C-alpha positions in Angstrom: 12.5 69.2 105.7 14.1 69.5 102.2 14.3 67.6 99.0 16.0 67.8 95.6 13.3 70.0 94.2 13.7 72.8 96.8 14.8 76.1 95.5 13.9 78.1 98.6 14.6 77.3 102.2 12.7 79.0 105.1 14.9 79.2 108.2 13.7 79.7 111.8 16.0 80.3 114.7 15.1 77.3 116.8 11.7 75.4 117.3 9.7 76.5 120.3 8.6 74.3 123.1 5.4 73.1 121.5 7.1 72.3 118.2 9.9 70.4 119.9 7.4 68.4 122.0 5.3 67.6 119.0 8.2 67.1 116.5 6.6 69.4 114.0 7.6 72.7 112.5 5.5 75.7 113.7 3.2 73.5 115.9 2.0 76.3 118.2 -1.6 77.0 117.2 -1.1 80.8 117.4 2.0 80.9 115.2 1.1 82.4 111.8 3.5 80.3 109.7 1.0 77.8 108.2 -1.8 80.3 107.6 0.7 82.6 105.9 2.3 79.9 103.7 -1.1 78.6 102.6 -2.4 82.2 102.3 0.4 82.9 99.7 -1.4 80.4 97.4 -5.0 81.3 98.4 -5.5 78.2 100.5 -6.4 77.3 104.1 -4.0 75.0 106.0 -4.8 71.3 106.2 -4.9 69.8 109.7 -2.7 66.9 108.8 1.0 67.8 109.3 2.2 65.4 106.5 -0.1 67.2 104.0 1.3 70.5 105.2 4.9 69.3 104.5 3.9 68.0 101.1 2.2 71.3 100.3 5.5 73.2 100.8 7.7 70.6 99.2 5.5 70.5 96.0 6.2 74.2 95.7 9.9 73.9 96.1 10.0 75.2 99.7 12.0 73.5 102.4 12.2 74.2 106.2 15.1 74.1 108.6 16.5 76.0 111.5 19.7 78.1 111.9 20.4 76.4 115.2 20.9 72.7 115.9 20.8 73.3 119.6 20.8 76.0 122.3 20.0 76.6 125.9 16.7 78.5 126.3 14.0 78.8 129.0 10.7 79.0 127.2 10.3 79.7 123.5 11.4 83.3 123.0 14.3 83.9 120.7 15.5 86.5 123.2 16.1 83.7 125.7 18.5 81.8 123.4 21.9 81.1 125.1 24.9 79.1 123.9 23.7 78.6 120.3 25.1 75.7 118.2 24.6 76.4 114.5 23.6 73.9 111.9 26.1 73.2 109.2 24.9 74.9 106.0 27.8 74.1 103.6 27.0 70.3 103.5 23.2 71.0 103.1 23.7 73.5 100.3 26.2 71.2 98.7 23.7 68.3 98.8 20.8 70.5 97.5 22.4 72.9 94.9 19.0 74.0 93.7 18.5 76.1 96.8 19.0 79.6 95.6 17.2 81.7 98.3 17.2 81.5 102.1 14.2 83.2 103.8 14.6 84.0 107.5 11.6 83.8 109.7 12.4 86.8 111.9 15.4 88.9 112.8 16.9 86.5 115.3 17.2 83.7 112.7 18.9 86.2 110.3 21.2 87.5 113.0 22.3 84.1 114.2 22.9 83.0 110.6 25.0 86.0 109.7 27.0 85.7 112.9 27.6 81.9 113.0 26.9 80.4 109.6 27.5 82.9 106.9 31.3 83.3 107.5 31.7 79.5 106.8 30.0 79.7 103.4 32.4 82.1 101.8 31.5 82.2 98.0 28.7 79.7 98.2 26.0 82.1 99.5 22.4 81.9 98.2 20.3 85.1 98.2 19.2 86.1 101.7 15.8 87.5 102.6 14.8 88.6 106.1 11.1 88.4 106.8 9.0 89.4 109.8 8.6 86.6 112.4 5.4 84.5 112.2 5.6 84.1 116.0 2.6 85.5 118.0 5.2 87.3 120.1 5.9 89.5 117.1 2.7 91.6 117.1 2.5 92.8 113.5 -0.9 92.0 112.1 -1.0 88.7 110.2 -2.2 90.5 107.0 0.9 92.7 107.0 3.1 89.7 107.6 1.4 87.9 104.7 2.2 90.9 102.4 5.9 90.8 103.2 6.0 87.0 102.9 4.6 87.2 99.3 8.2 87.3 98.1 8.5 83.5 99.0 5.8 82.6 96.5 7.1 85.1 93.9 10.7 83.7 94.1 11.5 80.5 92.2 
């Protein structure tokens, strides 16, 4: 989910089972992603997924995943096996306005650094690792929101 106005890209590792089944980013009702993103702007998430996507895109924020595919039982990042990384060079070449990559959790950052970063060479945007919005990462949502504020502050 990206367009020509995006300056920031939030990267997860790989969608969980609920998100894959529903074809929506961060579809699990206990995932804090949407409340956090809306909370950055003092808003409450809309129920309609298309409105949620528009909310982010209007603010120059895109979504994608580090992995295109993997083997995994369940939704936990720790269960990821045989990762296949997305190709970032073509994406960043097509959307040169993207200046910052925000990683939703340590696994997304680790996978990017191991598999994608070496292919980017000198075409590297700024990289920011953030706490996972997954309910499996038990930091209180208020603390996560404070750390995620950098997304709204970065243009």
